[in-house]
Every structure is written in C-alpha cells, then in structure tokens.
TORKOL-4160 file (C-alpha; in steps of 0.2 Angstrom, whole numbers, padded with zeros to 4 digits, m for minus):
429
<pt num="1" X="0000" Y="0000" Z="0000"/>
<pt num="2" X="0005" Y="0018" Z="m0003"/>
<pt num="3" X="0012" Y="0027" Z="0012"/>
<pt num="4" X="m0002" Y="0039" Z="0018"/>
<pt num="5" X="m0015" Y="0031" Z="0007"/>
<pt num="6" X="m0032" Y="0033" Z="0017"/>
<pt num="7" X="m0040" Y="0018" Z="0025"/>
<pt num="8" X="m0059" Y="0019" Z="0026"/>
<pt num="9" X="m0070" Y="0008" Z="0036"/>
<pt num="10" X="m0085" Y="0003" Z="0026"/>
<pt num="11" X="m0098" Y="0007" Z="0040"/>
<pt num="12" X="m0093" Y="0025" Z="0038"/>
<pt num="13" X="m0099" Y="0024" Z="0019"/>
<pt num="14" X="m0116" Y="0018" Z="0022"/>
<pt num="15" X="m0129" Y="0031" Z="0017"/>
<pt num="16" X="m0116" Y="0045" Z="0013"/>
<pt num="17" X="m0120" Y="0056" Z="m0002"/>
<pt num="18" X="m0112" Y="0054" Z="m0019"/>
<pt num="19" X="m0109" Y="0070" Z="m0029"/>
<pt num="20" X="m0104" Y="0074" Z="m0047"/>
<pt num="21" X="m0089" Y="0085" Z="m0051"/>
<pt num="22" X="m0101" Y="0100" Z="m0051"/>
<pt num="23" X="m0106" Y="0097" Z="m0033"/>
<pt num="24" X="m0124" Y="0091" Z="m0037"/>
<pt num="25" X="m0129" Y="0076" Z="m0027"/>
<pt num="26" X="m0133" Y="0061" Z="m0038"/>
<pt num="27" X="m0138" Y="0048" Z="m0024"/>
<pt num="28" X="m0132" Y="0039" Z="m0008"/>
<pt num="29" X="m0121" Y="0024" Z="m0005"/>
<pt num="30" X="m0131" Y="0008" Z="0000"/>
<pt num="31" X="m0117" Y="m0005" Z="m0002"/>
<pt num="32" X="m0100" Y="m0009" Z="m0009"/>
<pt num="33" X="m0097" Y="m0023" Z="m0022"/>
<pt num="34" X="m0081" Y="m0034" Z="m0020"/>
<pt num="35" X="m0074" Y="m0049" Z="m0029"/>
<pt num="36" X="m0066" Y="m0063" Z="m0018"/>
<pt num="37" X="m0050" Y="m0071" Z="m0023"/>
<pt num="38" X="m0042" Y="m0088" Z="m0020"/>
<pt num="39" X="m0033" Y="m0091" Z="m0003"/>
<pt num="40" X="m0030" Y="m0076" Z="0008"/>
<pt num="41" X="m0027" Y="m0063" Z="m0006"/>
<pt num="42" X="m0037" Y="m0047" Z="m0002"/>
<pt num="43" X="m0053" Y="m0045" Z="m0011"/>
<pt num="44" X="m0054" Y="m0031" Z="m0025"/>
<pt num="45" X="m0067" Y="m0018" Z="m0023"/>
<pt num="46" X="m0076" Y="m0017" Z="m0039"/>
<pt num="47" X="m0088" Y="m0002" Z="m0035"/>
<pt num="48" X="m0102" Y="0005" Z="m0025"/>
<pt num="49" X="m0121" Y="0002" Z="m0025"/>
<pt num="50" X="m0129" Y="0019" Z="m0026"/>
<pt num="51" X="m0147" Y="0023" Z="m0023"/>
<pt num="52" X="m0153" Y="0038" Z="m0034"/>
<pt num="53" X="m0167" Y="0050" Z="m0029"/>
<pt num="54" X="m0179" Y="0039" Z="m0039"/>
<pt num="55" X="m0175" Y="0025" Z="m0027"/>
<pt num="56" X="m0166" Y="0015" Z="m0041"/>
<pt num="57" X="m0150" Y="0006" Z="m0036"/>
<pt num="58" X="m0136" Y="0007" Z="m0049"/>
<pt num="59" X="m0118" Y="0002" Z="m0050"/>
<pt num="60" X="m0104" Y="0015" Z="m0049"/>
<pt num="61" X="m0087" Y="0007" Z="m0053"/>
<pt num="62" X="m0072" Y="0012" Z="m0043"/>
<pt num="63" X="m0064" Y="0018" Z="m0059"/>
<pt num="64" X="m0077" Y="0032" Z="m0059"/>
<pt num="65" X="m0074" Y="0037" Z="m0041"/>
<pt num="66" X="m0062" Y="0052" Z="m0040"/>
<pt num="67" X="m0062" Y="0054" Z="m0021"/>
<pt num="68" X="m0069" Y="0048" Z="m0004"/>
<pt num="69" X="m0067" Y="0061" Z="0009"/>
<pt num="70" X="m0076" Y="0071" Z="0022"/>
<pt num="71" X="m0092" Y="0060" Z="0022"/>
<pt num="72" X="m0094" Y="0061" Z="0003"/>
<pt num="73" X="m0090" Y="0052" Z="m0013"/>
<pt num="74" X="m0086" Y="0062" Z="m0028"/>
<pt num="75" X="m0087" Y="0054" Z="m0046"/>
<pt num="76" X="m0082" Y="0058" Z="m0063"/>
<pt num="77" X="m0100" Y="0062" Z="m0067"/>
<pt num="78" X="m0102" Y="0048" Z="m0079"/>
<pt num="79" X="m0116" Y="0037" Z="m0072"/>
<pt num="80" X="m0124" Y="0022" Z="m0080"/>
<pt num="81" X="m0142" Y="0022" Z="m0073"/>
<pt num="82" X="m0147" Y="0004" Z="m0077"/>
<pt num="83" X="m0153" Y="m0005" Z="m0062"/>
<pt num="84" X="m0139" Y="m0014" Z="m0052"/>
<pt num="85" X="m0139" Y="m0033" Z="m0053"/>
<pt num="86" X="m0127" Y="m0043" Z="m0043"/>
<pt num="87" X="m0117" Y="m0056" Z="m0052"/>
<pt num="88" X="m0113" Y="m0074" Z="m0045"/>
<pt num="89" X="m0095" Y="m0069" Z="m0042"/>
<pt num="90" X="m0098" Y="m0053" Z="m0033"/>
<pt num="91" X="m0101" Y="m0050" Z="m0014"/>
<pt num="92" X="m0110" Y="m0036" Z="m0006"/>
<pt num="93" X="m0098" Y="m0030" Z="0008"/>
<pt num="94" X="m0112" Y="m0023" Z="0020"/>
<pt num="95" X="m0125" Y="m0035" Z="0015"/>
<pt num="96" X="m0115" Y="m0051" Z="0015"/>
<pt num="97" X="m0098" Y="m0049" Z="0024"/>
<pt num="98" X="m0102" Y="m0039" Z="0040"/>
<pt num="99" X="m0109" Y="m0049" Z="0055"/>
<pt num="100" X="m0101" Y="m0065" Z="0047"/>
<pt num="101" X="m0093" Y="m0078" Z="0057"/>
<pt num="102" X="m0074" Y="m0081" Z="0052"/>
<pt num="103" X="m0059" Y="m0089" Z="0060"/>
<pt num="104" X="m0043" Y="m0081" Z="0066"/>
<pt num="105" X="m0030" Y="m0091" Z="0056"/>
<pt num="106" X="m0017" Y="m0091" Z="0070"/>
<pt num="107" X="m0028" Y="m0097" Z="0085"/>
<pt num="108" X="m0042" Y="m0105" Z="0076"/>
<pt num="109" X="m0054" Y="m0095" Z="0086"/>
<pt num="110" X="m0071" Y="m0090" Z="0079"/>
<pt num="111" X="m0075" Y="m0071" Z="0078"/>
<pt num="112" X="m0088" Y="m0060" Z="0071"/>
<pt num="113" X="m0085" Y="m0047" Z="0058"/>
<pt num="114" X="m0090" Y="m0030" Z="0064"/>
<pt num="115" X="m0082" Y="m0019" Z="0050"/>
<pt num="116" X="m0071" Y="m0020" Z="0035"/>
<pt num="117" X="m0058" Y="m0007" Z="0029"/>
<pt num="118" X="m0054" Y="m0003" Z="0011"/>
<pt num="119" X="m0038" Y="0006" Z="0005"/>
<pt num="120" X="m0033" Y="0012" Z="m0012"/>
<pt num="121" X="m0018" Y="0004" Z="m0021"/>
<pt num="122" X="m0004" Y="0016" Z="m0025"/>
<pt num="123" X="m0004" Y="0025" Z="m0042"/>
<pt num="124" X="m0020" Y="0017" Z="m0047"/>
<pt num="125" X="m0039" Y="0019" Z="m0046"/>
<pt num="126" X="m0040" Y="0001" Z="m0039"/>
<pt num="127" X="m0046" Y="m0002" Z="m0021"/>
<pt num="128" X="m0044" Y="m0018" Z="m0010"/>
<pt num="129" X="m0051" Y="m0024" Z="0006"/>
<pt num="130" X="m0036" Y="m0024" Z="0018"/>
<pt num="131" X="m0042" Y="m0025" Z="0036"/>
<pt num="132" X="m0056" Y="m0033" Z="0046"/>
<pt num="133" X="m0062" Y="m0027" Z="0063"/>
<pt num="134" X="m0068" Y="m0042" Z="0073"/>
<pt num="135" X="m0076" Y="m0046" Z="0090"/>
<pt num="136" X="m0072" Y="m0062" Z="0100"/>
<pt num="137" X="m0086" Y="m0070" Z="0109"/>
<pt num="138" X="m0102" Y="m0080" Z="0107"/>
<pt num="139" X="m0110" Y="m0084" Z="0090"/>
<pt num="140" X="m0124" Y="m0074" Z="0083"/>
<pt num="141" X="m0129" Y="m0057" Z="0080"/>
<pt num="142" X="m0123" Y="m0047" Z="0095"/>
<pt num="143" X="m0134" Y="m0035" Z="0105"/>
<pt num="144" X="m0127" Y="m0018" Z="0109"/>
<pt num="145" X="m0123" Y="m0024" Z="0127"/>
<pt num="146" X="m0114" Y="m0040" Z="0121"/>
<pt num="147" X="m0104" Y="m0030" Z="0108"/>
<pt num="148" X="m0096" Y="m0020" Z="0123"/>
<pt num="149" X="m0092" Y="m0036" Z="0132"/>
<pt num="150" X="m0082" Y="m0045" Z="0118"/>
<pt num="151" X="m0064" Y="m0041" Z="0115"/>
<pt num="152" X="m0062" Y="m0032" Z="0098"/>
<pt num="153" X="m0047" Y="m0031" Z="0087"/>
<pt num="154" X="m0042" Y="m0026" Z="0069"/>
<pt num="155" X="m0032" Y="m0038" Z="0059"/>
<pt num="156" X="m0026" Y="m0040" Z="0041"/>
<pt num="157" X="m0037" Y="m0049" Z="0029"/>
<pt num="158" X="m0025" Y="m0063" Z="0027"/>
<pt num="159" X="m0026" Y="m0066" Z="0046"/>
<pt num="160" X="m0044" Y="m0073" Z="0045"/>
<pt num="161" X="m0051" Y="m0088" Z="0035"/>
<pt num="162" X="m0069" Y="m0091" Z="0030"/>
<pt num="163" X="m0071" Y="m0077" Z="0017"/>
<pt num="164" X="m0061" Y="m0083" Z="0002"/>
<pt num="165" X="m0064" Y="m0095" Z="m0012"/>
<pt num="166" X="m0059" Y="m0113" Z="m0009"/>
<pt num="167" X="m0042" Y="m0117" Z="m0016"/>
<pt num="168" X="m0048" Y="m0132" Z="m0026"/>
<pt num="169" X="m0065" Y="m0126" Z="m0033"/>
<pt num="170" X="m0069" Y="m0128" Z="m0051"/>
<pt num="171" X="m0080" Y="m0112" Z="m0054"/>
<pt num="172" X="m0076" Y="m0098" Z="m0065"/>
<pt num="173" X="m0071" Y="m0088" Z="m0050"/>
<pt num="174" X="m0056" Y="m0099" Z="m0047"/>
<pt num="175" X="m0050" Y="m0099" Z="m0065"/>
<pt num="176" X="m0051" Y="m0080" Z="m0065"/>
<pt num="177" X="m0042" Y="m0079" Z="m0049"/>
<pt num="178" X="m0028" Y="m0090" Z="m0056"/>
<pt num="179" X="m0026" Y="m0078" Z="m0071"/>
<pt num="180" X="m0029" Y="m0062" Z="m0062"/>
<pt num="181" X="m0012" Y="m0054" Z="m0065"/>
<pt num="182" X="m0012" Y="m0058" Z="m0084"/>
<pt num="183" X="m0012" Y="m0044" Z="m0096"/>
<pt num="184" X="m0028" Y="m0043" Z="m0106"/>
<pt num="185" X="m0019" Y="m0050" Z="m0122"/>
<pt num="186" X="m0013" Y="m0065" Z="m0112"/>
<pt num="187" X="m0030" Y="m0068" Z="m0104"/>
<pt num="188" X="m0038" Y="m0067" Z="m0121"/>
<pt num="189" X="m0025" Y="m0080" Z="m0127"/>
<pt num="190" X="m0032" Y="m0092" Z="m0113"/>
<pt num="191" X="m0050" Y="m0088" Z="m0117"/>
<pt num="192" X="m0047" Y="m0092" Z="m0135"/>
<pt num="193" X="m0041" Y="m0109" Z="m0131"/>
<pt num="194" X="m0055" Y="m0114" Z="m0119"/>
<pt num="195" X="m0071" Y="m0123" Z="m0124"/>
<pt num="196" X="m0085" Y="m0112" Z="m0129"/>
<pt num="197" X="m0095" Y="m0117" Z="m0113"/>
<pt num="198" X="m0080" Y="m0113" Z="m0102"/>
<pt num="199" X="m0076" Y="m0097" Z="m0112"/>
<pt num="200" X="m0094" Y="m0091" Z="m0109"/>
<pt num="201" X="m0093" Y="m0095" Z="m0090"/>
<pt num="202" X="m0077" Y="m0085" Z="m0088"/>
<pt num="203" X="m0083" Y="m0070" Z="m0098"/>
<pt num="204" X="m0099" Y="m0069" Z="m0088"/>
<pt num="205" X="m0089" Y="m0069" Z="m0072"/>
<pt num="206" X="m0077" Y="m0055" Z="m0078"/>
<pt num="207" X="m0082" Y="m0037" Z="m0073"/>
<pt num="208" X="m0086" Y="m0025" Z="m0087"/>
<pt num="209" X="m0070" Y="m0016" Z="m0089"/>
<pt num="210" X="m0059" Y="m0032" Z="m0088"/>
<pt num="211" X="m0070" Y="m0041" Z="m0101"/>
<pt num="212" X="m0070" Y="m0025" Z="m0112"/>
<pt num="213" X="m0051" Y="m0025" Z="m0112"/>
<pt num="214" X="m0050" Y="m0044" Z="m0116"/>
<pt num="215" X="m0063" Y="m0043" Z="m0130"/>
<pt num="216" X="m0052" Y="m0030" Z="m0139"/>
<pt num="217" X="m0038" Y="m0043" Z="m0139"/>
<pt num="218" X="m0048" Y="m0058" Z="m0146"/>
<pt num="219" X="m0051" Y="m0064" Z="m0164"/>
<pt num="220" X="m0067" Y="m0057" Z="m0171"/>
<pt num="221" X="m0076" Y="m0074" Z="m0171"/>
<pt num="222" X="m0073" Y="m0075" Z="m0152"/>
<pt num="223" X="m0079" Y="m0058" Z="m0149"/>
<pt num="224" X="m0095" Y="m0061" Z="m0158"/>
<pt num="225" X="m0098" Y="m0077" Z="m0149"/>
<pt num="226" X="m0095" Y="m0070" Z="m0132"/>
<pt num="227" X="m0105" Y="m0054" Z="m0135"/>
<pt num="228" X="m0120" Y="m0065" Z="m0141"/>
<pt num="229" X="m0120" Y="m0075" Z="m0125"/>
<pt num="230" X="m0122" Y="m0060" Z="m0113"/>
<pt num="231" X="m0138" Y="m0052" Z="m0108"/>
<pt num="232" X="m0141" Y="m0037" Z="m0120"/>
<pt num="233" X="m0140" Y="m0024" Z="m0107"/>
<pt num="234" X="m0124" Y="m0031" Z="m0101"/>
<pt num="235" X="m0117" Y="m0032" Z="m0119"/>
<pt num="236" X="m0121" Y="m0014" Z="m0121"/>
<pt num="237" X="m0112" Y="m0010" Z="m0105"/>
<pt num="238" X="m0096" Y="m0019" Z="m0111"/>
<pt num="239" X="m0097" Y="m0011" Z="m0128"/>
<pt num="240" X="m0097" Y="0006" Z="m0119"/>
<pt num="241" X="m0082" Y="0001" Z="m0109"/>
<pt num="242" X="m0072" Y="m0004" Z="m0124"/>
<pt num="243" X="m0061" Y="0008" Z="m0134"/>
<pt num="244" X="m0074" Y="0017" Z="m0146"/>
<pt num="245" X="m0065" Y="0011" Z="m0162"/>
<pt num="246" X="m0064" Y="m0007" Z="m0156"/>
<pt num="247" X="m0082" Y="m0007" Z="m0151"/>
<pt num="248" X="m0087" Y="0001" Z="m0168"/>
<pt num="249" X="m0078" Y="m0013" Z="m0177"/>
<pt num="250" X="m0086" Y="m0026" Z="m0167"/>
<pt num="251" X="m0104" Y="m0019" Z="m0169"/>
<pt num="252" X="m0101" Y="m0017" Z="m0188"/>
<pt num="253" X="m0099" Y="m0036" Z="m0189"/>
<pt num="254" X="m0116" Y="m0039" Z="m0181"/>
<pt num="255" X="m0133" Y="m0041" Z="m0190"/>
<pt num="256" X="m0141" Y="m0025" Z="m0192"/>
<pt num="257" X="m0155" Y="m0029" Z="m0181"/>
<pt num="258" X="m0144" Y="m0034" Z="m0167"/>
<pt num="259" X="m0133" Y="m0019" Z="m0169"/>
<pt num="260" X="m0147" Y="m0007" Z="m0168"/>
<pt num="261" X="m0154" Y="m0015" Z="m0153"/>
<pt num="262" X="m0138" Y="m0014" Z="m0144"/>
<pt num="263" X="m0135" Y="0004" Z="m0149"/>
<pt num="264" X="m0152" Y="0009" Z="m0142"/>
<pt num="265" X="m0147" Y="0002" Z="m0125"/>
<pt num="266" X="m0131" Y="0012" Z="m0124"/>
<pt num="267" X="m0129" Y="0029" Z="m0117"/>
<pt num="268" X="m0134" Y="0042" Z="m0130"/>
<pt num="269" X="m0116" Y="0049" Z="m0131"/>
<pt num="270" X="m0108" Y="0033" Z="m0133"/>
<pt num="271" X="m0120" Y="0027" Z="m0146"/>
<pt num="272" X="m0117" Y="0043" Z="m0156"/>
<pt num="273" X="m0098" Y="0040" Z="m0156"/>
<pt num="274" X="m0101" Y="0022" Z="m0162"/>
<pt num="275" X="m0113" Y="0028" Z="m0176"/>
<pt num="276" X="m0100" Y="0041" Z="m0181"/>
<pt num="277" X="m0086" Y="0029" Z="m0182"/>
<pt num="278" X="m0096" Y="0016" Z="m0192"/>
<pt num="279" X="m0099" Y="0029" Z="m0205"/>
<pt num="280" X="m0081" Y="0027" Z="m0211"/>
<pt num="281" X="m0073" Y="0013" Z="m0220"/>
<pt num="282" X="m0064" Y="0002" Z="m0208"/>
<pt num="283" X="m0046" Y="0004" Z="m0215"/>
<pt num="284" X="m0047" Y="0023" Z="m0215"/>
<pt num="285" X="m0041" Y="0035" Z="m0202"/>
<pt num="286" X="m0059" Y="0039" Z="m0198"/>
<pt num="287" X="m0063" Y="0020" Z="m0196"/>
<pt num="288" X="m0047" Y="0017" Z="m0185"/>
<pt num="289" X="m0048" Y="0032" Z="m0174"/>
<pt num="290" X="m0053" Y="0033" Z="m0156"/>
<pt num="291" X="m0065" Y="0048" Z="m0151"/>
<pt num="292" X="m0058" Y="0050" Z="m0133"/>
<pt num="293" X="m0041" Y="0059" Z="m0135"/>
<pt num="294" X="m0035" Y="0071" Z="m0121"/>
<pt num="295" X="m0042" Y="0088" Z="m0127"/>
<pt num="296" X="m0037" Y="0105" Z="m0119"/>
<pt num="297" X="m0042" Y="0123" Z="m0122"/>
<pt num="298" X="m0027" Y="0135" Z="m0127"/>
<pt num="299" X="m0029" Y="0143" Z="m0109"/>
<pt num="300" X="m0025" Y="0127" Z="m0100"/>
<pt num="301" X="m0008" Y="0126" Z="m0092"/>
<pt num="302" X="0006" Y="0113" Z="m0093"/>
<pt num="303" X="0000" Y="0107" Z="m0075"/>
<pt num="304" X="m0017" Y="0104" Z="m0082"/>
<pt num="305" X="m0010" Y="0094" Z="m0096"/>
<pt num="306" X="0001" Y="0083" Z="m0085"/>
<pt num="307" X="m0013" Y="0080" Z="m0073"/>
<pt num="308" X="m0024" Y="0074" Z="m0088"/>
<pt num="309" X="m0011" Y="0062" Z="m0096"/>
<pt num="310" X="m0007" Y="0055" Z="m0078"/>
<pt num="311" X="m0024" Y="0046" Z="m0079"/>
<pt num="312" X="m0020" Y="0027" Z="m0077"/>
<pt num="313" X="m0034" Y="0023" Z="m0089"/>
<pt num="314" X="m0026" Y="0031" Z="m0104"/>
<pt num="315" X="m0015" Y="0020" Z="m0115"/>
<pt num="316" X="0003" Y="0025" Z="m0117"/>
<pt num="317" X="m0001" Y="0031" Z="m0135"/>
<pt num="318" X="m0015" Y="0042" Z="m0130"/>
<pt num="319" X="m0005" Y="0049" Z="m0115"/>
<pt num="320" X="0009" Y="0054" Z="m0126"/>
<pt num="321" X="0002" Y="0070" Z="m0132"/>
<pt num="322" X="m0013" Y="0082" Z="m0129"/>
<pt num="323" X="m0023" Y="0090" Z="m0142"/>
<pt num="324" X="m0027" Y="0109" Z="m0141"/>
<pt num="325" X="m0044" Y="0115" Z="m0148"/>
<pt num="326" X="m0057" Y="0128" Z="m0146"/>
<pt num="327" X="m0073" Y="0123" Z="m0137"/>
<pt num="328" X="m0082" Y="0112" Z="m0137"/>
<pt num="329" X="m0069" Y="0100" Z="m0129"/>
<pt num="330" X="m0078" Y="0084" Z="m0134"/>
<pt num="331" X="m0075" Y="0077" Z="m0151"/>
<pt num="332" X="m0080" Y="0083" Z="m0164"/>
<pt num="333" X="m0072" Y="0098" Z="m0156"/>
<pt num="334" X="m0071" Y="0117" Z="m0160"/>
<pt num="335" X="m0056" Y="0122" Z="m0171"/>
<pt num="336" X="m0041" Y="0111" Z="m0169"/>
<pt num="337" X="m0026" Y="0122" Z="m0165"/>
<pt num="338" X="m0011" Y="0109" Z="m0163"/>
<pt num="339" X="m0003" Y="0096" Z="m0152"/>
<pt num="340" X="0008" Y="0097" Z="m0137"/>
<pt num="341" X="0019" Y="0082" Z="m0135"/>
<pt num="342" X="0023" Y="0074" Z="m0118"/>
<pt num="343" X="0041" Y="0078" Z="m0118"/>
<pt num="344" X="0038" Y="0096" Z="m0121"/>
<pt num="345" X="0026" Y="0096" Z="m0106"/>
<pt num="346" X="0040" Y="0090" Z="m0096"/>
<pt num="347" X="0052" Y="0104" Z="m0101"/>
<pt num="348" X="0041" Y="0119" Z="m0098"/>
<pt num="349" X="0036" Y="0127" Z="m0082"/>
<pt num="350" X="0019" Y="0121" Z="m0075"/>
<pt num="351" X="0011" Y="0138" Z="m0077"/>
<pt num="352" X="0015" Y="0139" Z="m0096"/>
<pt num="353" X="m0001" Y="0140" Z="m0106"/>
<pt num="354" X="m0002" Y="0125" Z="m0119"/>
<pt num="355" X="m0008" Y="0137" Z="m0132"/>
<pt num="356" X="0009" Y="0145" Z="m0132"/>
<pt num="357" X="0019" Y="0129" Z="m0135"/>
<pt num="358" X="0009" Y="0121" Z="m0149"/>
<pt num="359" X="0016" Y="0110" Z="m0162"/>
<pt num="360" X="0006" Y="0115" Z="m0177"/>
<pt num="361" X="0018" Y="0111" Z="m0191"/>
<pt num="362" X="0011" Y="0094" Z="m0196"/>
<pt num="363" X="m0004" Y="0092" Z="m0207"/>
<pt num="364" X="m0017" Y="0082" Z="m0197"/>
<pt num="365" X="m0025" Y="0066" Z="m0205"/>
<pt num="366" X="m0040" Y="0067" Z="m0216"/>
<pt num="367" X="m0054" Y="0055" Z="m0210"/>
<pt num="368" X="m0055" Y="0047" Z="m0227"/>
<pt num="369" X="m0036" Y="0044" Z="m0228"/>
<pt num="370" X="m0033" Y="0025" Z="m0232"/>
<pt num="371" X="m0022" Y="0014" Z="m0222"/>
<pt num="372" X="m0006" Y="0015" Z="m0232"/>
<pt num="373" X="m0007" Y="0034" Z="m0231"/>
<pt num="374" X="m0009" Y="0033" Z="m0212"/>
<pt num="375" X="0005" Y="0020" Z="m0210"/>
<pt num="376" X="0016" Y="0031" Z="m0221"/>
<pt num="377" X="0012" Y="0046" Z="m0210"/>
<pt num="378" X="0017" Y="0037" Z="m0194"/>
<pt num="379" X="0033" Y="0030" Z="m0202"/>
<pt num="380" X="0039" Y="0047" Z="m0209"/>
<pt num="381" X="0036" Y="0057" Z="m0193"/>
<pt num="382" X="0040" Y="0044" Z="m0179"/>
<pt num="383" X="0022" Y="0046" Z="m0172"/>
<pt num="384" X="0013" Y="0036" Z="m0159"/>
<pt num="385" X="m0003" Y="0045" Z="m0162"/>
<pt num="386" X="m0010" Y="0057" Z="m0175"/>
<pt num="387" X="m0025" Y="0069" Z="m0175"/>
<pt num="388" X="m0039" Y="0066" Z="m0187"/>
<pt num="389" X="m0047" Y="0083" Z="m0193"/>
<pt num="390" X="m0062" Y="0086" Z="m0204"/>
<pt num="391" X="m0064" Y="0099" Z="m0218"/>
<pt num="392" X="m0071" Y="0112" Z="m0205"/>
<pt num="393" X="m0056" Y="0110" Z="m0194"/>
<pt num="394" X="m0064" Y="0100" Z="m0180"/>
<pt num="395" X="m0054" Y="0087" Z="m0171"/>
<pt num="396" X="m0064" Y="0071" Z="m0174"/>
<pt num="397" X="m0052" Y="0059" Z="m0165"/>
<pt num="398" X="m0035" Y="0051" Z="m0164"/>
<pt num="399" X="m0027" Y="0036" Z="m0173"/>
<pt num="400" X="m0014" Y="0027" Z="m0162"/>
<pt num="401" X="0000" Y="0016" Z="m0169"/>
<pt num="402" X="m0007" Y="0000" Z="m0161"/>
<pt num="403" X="m0023" Y="0002" Z="m0172"/>
<pt num="404" X="m0012" Y="0005" Z="m0187"/>
<pt num="405" X="m0002" Y="m0011" Z="m0183"/>
<pt num="406" X="m0018" Y="m0021" Z="m0179"/>
<pt num="407" X="m0025" Y="m0017" Z="m0197"/>
<pt num="408" X="m0009" Y="m0020" Z="m0206"/>
<pt num="409" X="m0006" Y="m0038" Z="m0199"/>
<pt num="410" X="m0015" Y="m0052" Z="m0207"/>
<pt num="411" X="m0033" Y="m0054" Z="m0202"/>
<pt num="412" X="m0030" Y="m0070" Z="m0193"/>
<pt num="413" X="m0014" Y="m0064" Z="m0183"/>
<pt num="414" X="m0023" Y="m0066" Z="m0166"/>
<pt num="415" X="m0026" Y="m0084" Z="m0170"/>
<pt num="416" X="m0010" Y="m0089" Z="m0178"/>
<pt num="417" X="0002" Y="m0079" Z="m0167"/>
<pt num="418" X="m0005" Y="m0083" Z="m0149"/>
<pt num="419" X="0009" Y="m0088" Z="m0138"/>
<pt num="420" X="0006" Y="m0094" Z="m0120"/>
<pt num="421" X="0018" Y="m0088" Z="m0107"/>
<pt num="422" X="0029" Y="m0103" Z="m0100"/>
<pt num="423" X="0020" Y="m0113" Z="m0087"/>
<pt num="424" X="0003" Y="m0106" Z="m0092"/>
<pt num="425" X="m0010" Y="m0117" Z="m0100"/>
<pt num="426" X="m0028" Y="m0115" Z="m0105"/>
<pt num="427" X="m0034" Y="m0125" Z="m0091"/>
<pt num="428" X="m0025" Y="m0115" Z="m0078"/>
<pt num="429" X="m0012" Y="m0127" Z="m0074"/>
C-alpha cells in the first residue's frame, strides 16, 4: 500500500452522499461490491451500489470514483443508470460480509466481523479490502450490550479464514483468480483456447472493464460469440467500456437488427460515437480512430495537461500528447489548433499555457485517408498518435500506432500468433 493512502471503514460509507464534479448530489451509497480471490489474497473492490433519488439502485465502478473524503463520494460524473444486478462472483460488503462468522488463522478462534476497511492501491484507481475489525465471543448477531463485552481487534485480511474461495474449486471464479495478474492480451489467449462453454462462463464472471479489455484482444469470431451470450443490457455496458474504435468494429460485424438493438441500449453519447465511427470505412483514419483523446483549451496550463495524461486509464499512445482545440472539448471539437507532446510538457514550467507551446507544423490526417497513407504518416514522422481533422477544422479523433499495426497484420494474426507464457496453459495449470 502507498504510504499515507487513506484507510476507510465501510460502515462510515453507508448512506453517505455521492456527488458529481459540479457538486450536485446524484444519490447515496447503499453497499459496496467486491470480488473474492483464492486463498488469503485481499478482495478487490469493484464499485459502489448507489441509490438515486428515484430509489433505483445502480452500480458505480471504482474507476469512476475520484475521491472519498469528508463524508462524501465524488465521481467523474459519468453514471450508468441501469438497475444494479449482482453477479454470481460478486459479494456485497455490507449485506454479506459484515456480521459474518470467520476464523482467526493463528488461533483457530471464531470471531464476528463488525467492520471492514478498504484502501486504495498506489498510483491506481483500484481499491482492496485490507483490514477486518472483529469481535471475539459468542456466535450470533450481537446486541449492543454484548458488543461491549467481547474483545475487539483489527487484523489484516490474510489473518482470517472463512471469506475466500476454496483453493480447489472448479468455478469460473477460481479460474479468474488464477489468471488475475495476466495482461488482457494473455487472458484473451487463454480464453481463445478454452471450450465455448468454459469461455462463456469466464466471460460472464469478468467485470465489465476487464471483459472489455479482453474482448479487444480476441479474434473477431470469439468476440461475436461472447457478446452474443451476454444479456443485451450487459453487452451494451461492455461495448461502452471498450475503446470506441474497437467497439465500432465489433458492432459493424453484427446483423443490423442486433446492432441497432444494442445501440439503443447504450448511453446516447456513446451510441453517437459508435454511429460516427461506423460511417467510415474500416481501413481509413476515420474508421481506426478513437474519439476519446486528451483535449485541452489553449488557456489550459502545462500542469493541467500533465494531470490529464497521468490518468492510469489512458493507453501510453493516448497519453503521449494532448490536443489543443477551441470549445467544445468533446469530439468533434471546435477548431483544432495543434498538439503538445509529452516531452515538451516535461520541459516547460507548470504555469505555461499550452496554447503558447503548440506544435502546429504537421498536417493532421483526413478521416478518409486510407491505411497506407496513415501508415506512411506514422513512419515518416515517428508518431505514436496522430489527430484526425475534418474539412471544418474540428478534431474528430486520434489514430494510435497500435490500431495501425492491428490493421496492417494479417486478419488471422490473433489466432496464428498466440503464444502462452511458459508454465501457463488454457486449463489454468
């Protein structure tokens, strides 16, 4: 854990307000969702169950939580208002883990869980359960009087047993735990070699963000198969979590009826991005671009830019430079003014305005530019990402070098070039 990272007991989160970046309340915390892991590894906190003013319960991923402090939760402002549904591999922290009887590993003594502490991992938006507050004494839900009589203590998660998955279980949860540290491309490799039944089980057990990352690395046939076995609302959620260009490519391969149904279930802004990308031929700059680059106004500072590219959710290619535009800041933007590369951001004082250090010499890509033209542009100028600008001068998106490589390789490269790491097999051995 990072030194000084706040540790928060979940009992203090029950019922606290959830705010968007503008300070408007969007709901209140009703529970926390965690996923248990094999053995004594601390569970990962997936997100919060939030009750809206309408009494609807929704799921708020921890990746969309920017702060938990002073009795409030602050979010990025991006909420999916579909009703929360608990999945088989998920555990409700307040509803299922508190008041549970567990065993102290060192002494074998049974204790009751009174509270659980969570802590954020260093340099990431991920959170883990790392401490358990327990009471020794008699079994059963304690009265207030009995709580005061039993000895209480706070122990590390690994110091208790009775929470985690069985070491020798055969469920998808255990397979996921075995491969938890794999990169998305490596987990995709494992999925590709599983049976269709097992692949569907593992995909159903993955959280949306993880499944989205893995889908992006799978062959097209596997993508379509997995998406088709998900409930439609969840399939729409996973598509929203994918990079827009990858999601658009996948949608383009579906029958028209299925594609329109999924688009209708997506958030309007995400669906609009998908439709815009699908309007271009796949092997053009417009068809390969992502619509979510880092966009700043010319009066933003170097400090602002560095804070944006520090976002751990950005790929290295997208974090390599920022794009300076007139408002609006979302693609398609106002007039595109130029690019500021990450190295330049490191060289200039934090208070420098990005509008004063623009690189505006390179001609941006036209959305209709064919793949050979795009590849030649990257090779000629040693680029890792390039802006795509329309006739009106608006920034439409950004093509990254990984997308160029993906389209230049043979169509079956994911199937013919998969290599498992030494000692890892498709059945988890």
